[in-house]
Each structure stands twice: as C-alpha cells, then as structure tokens.
C-alpha positions in Angstrom: 97.1 120.9 62.5 95.1 118.1 63.7 98.0 115.5 63.5 100.5 118.2 65.0 98.5 118.3 68.1 97.8 114.3 68.1 101.6 113.8 68.2 102.4 116.5 70.6 99.6 114.2 73.1 101.1 111.1 72.4 104.9 112.8 73.2 103.7 113.9 76.1 101.9 111.3 77.6 104.9 109.1 76.6 107.2 111.3 78.4 105.0 111.4 81.6 104.9 107.5 81.1 108.8 107.3 81.6 109.3 108.6 85.2 111.7 107.1 87.0 111.0 104.1 89.5 111.5 104.8 93.0 112.2 101.5 94.8 112.9 101.6 98.6 114.7 99.3 101.3 111.5 97.8 101.9 110.3 97.0 98.6 107.8 99.7 98.1 107.9 101.3 94.8 105.9 104.2 93.0 106.4 106.4 90.0 106.3 110.1 89.7 102.8 111.3 87.8 103.1 115.0 88.3 105.8 117.4 89.1 105.7 121.3 88.9 108.5 123.3 88.3 109.3 125.7 90.7 109.1 129.6 90.1 112.4 131.3 89.5 113.2 133.6 92.3 113.7 137.1 91.5 117.4 137.3 91.8 118.8 135.7 88.2 121.0 133.1 90.0 122.1 129.5 89.1 122.1 126.7 91.5 119.9 124.2 93.1 118.0 123.1 95.9 117.3 119.3 97.0 114.3 119.0 99.2 112.9 115.8 101.3 109.5 114.7 101.9 107.3 111.3 102.3 105.3 110.0 99.8 101.6 108.8 101.4 100.0 105.3 100.9 97.6 107.7 98.3 100.5 109.3 96.6 100.4 112.8 98.1 103.6 114.1 99.5 104.0 115.3 103.2 107.2 116.5 105.4 108.2 118.4 103.0 111.9 119.6 104.2 114.6 121.3 102.6 117.6 119.2 102.4 120.3 121.3 100.4 120.3 124.8 98.7 123.5 125.7 97.0 124.3 128.9 94.5 126.8 129.0 91.5 129.1 131.4 92.1 131.2 132.9 89.2 135.0 133.9 89.9 135.3 136.6 87.4 139.1 136.9 87.5 139.7 133.6 87.3 136.5 132.9 85.2 135.7 129.8 87.4 132.8 128.7 88.9 132.0 127.1 92.4 128.7 126.7 94.4 128.3 128.0 97.7 125.2 127.5 99.9 122.5 130.0 99.9 119.0 129.8 100.5 117.5 131.7 97.7 115.7 128.3 96.1 114.4 126.9 99.4 111.1 128.5 99.2 110.1 128.2 95.7 111.3 124.3 95.6 109.3 123.8 98.8 106.2 124.9 97.3 106.4 123.2 93.7 106.9 120.2 95.9 103.6 120.3 97.6 102.2 119.8 94.0 104.1 116.7 93.3 101.9 113.5 93.1 103.0 109.7 92.7 101.2 107.0 92.0 100.4 104.9 95.1 103.0 103.2 96.3 102.6 99.2 96.7 104.8 96.6 97.9 106.0 93.2 96.3 102.8 91.9 97.4 100.9 94.7 96.2 99.6 95.8 99.6 99.7 100.0 100.3 102.8 101.2 101.7 104.3 104.5 102.4 107.8 106.1 101.2 110.1 108.0 103.8 112.8 110.7 103.2 112.3 110.6 99.2 114.5 113.5 98.0 114.1 115.6 94.6 116.3 117.7 93.1 115.2 121.2 91.3 117.9 122.8 88.8 118.0 126.5 88.2 120.0 127.8 85.6 119.9 131.5 84.8 123.0 131.0 82.3 123.5 127.9 80.0 127.0 128.0 78.9 129.8 124.9 78.7 131.4 126.4 81.8 128.2 126.3 83.9 127.2 123.1 82.3 130.8 121.7 83.4 130.5 123.0 86.9 126.7 121.4 87.7 128.2 118.2 86.3 131.1 118.2 88.1 129.2 119.3 91.4 126.4 116.6 90.9 129.6 114.0 90.0 131.6 114.4 93.4 128.3 114.3 95.5 126.2 111.0 94.2 123.5 111.5 96.4 122.0 114.7 95.1 
C-alpha cells in the first residue's frame, strides 16, 4: 500500500511538472502551477467555455472574462451534433479561473513580467461517445484559436 501511495504521488507530481509553457510575443514565459476543474452546471449539457485573463507578475490571474461559450446540440432526427452559442458554462468557468495559478512570469533576461489576454478552454462533456468526441474535434479544428 505504501508503494502505491508513493507511486501515485510521483505520478501526480510528474503530471503537474509537464504543464505547458506559455511564451508571449514579448518574450515573457511562465508555467501553469494550478488549475481547478469547474463545477458542472445543473443541466447535463456538453459544450465548452473559453475565458480570457491576464497573468500578474506574481503568477496570479486577474481581469477574467468570458471569451466564448458553446453548447453541443443533438439533432435527433439526423443524429448529428453541432455547437450553438449559449451561456450556461460562463459562470462556473470564470469561478474556476480565479483559482488558476502560474509560476511568476519572467522574460528572457530573467526579469519579472506580466502576460495579457491569455485564453483557457474548459470542456464539459456529459456524454462521451464517438459522435460527441468527433464533434468536439471538428469544432477545435475549424477554430484553431480555441
């Protein structure tokens, strides 16, 4: 049991250490330290929300706003899926973003800096089947800025 706990801790630590780098045009970079999964809305709808925020010199986030929120709709007659604008994910995504934390950003010279207009995507999947997964993949391929 002790070995299982030790291996689990190492796995969690290694997952956290592989957080993606953020490199901005001004040479400022940081790594994500902490992200909170947003609470799922009461309605069991699939979709996503994208939030926009700034990363301060100490790694905290500020100026959080909703950038985009989309719900996955199922056309039962044709058995197809498509995304439509909706606001159901906005509140919970913004609330979770307040708990994001980054390592203090530094520029190429090692000086403290800040990052503006960073975007983060939260996915909400109430159902996971091949058609739903394909719809998400297609949406993100068609809109690479997401």
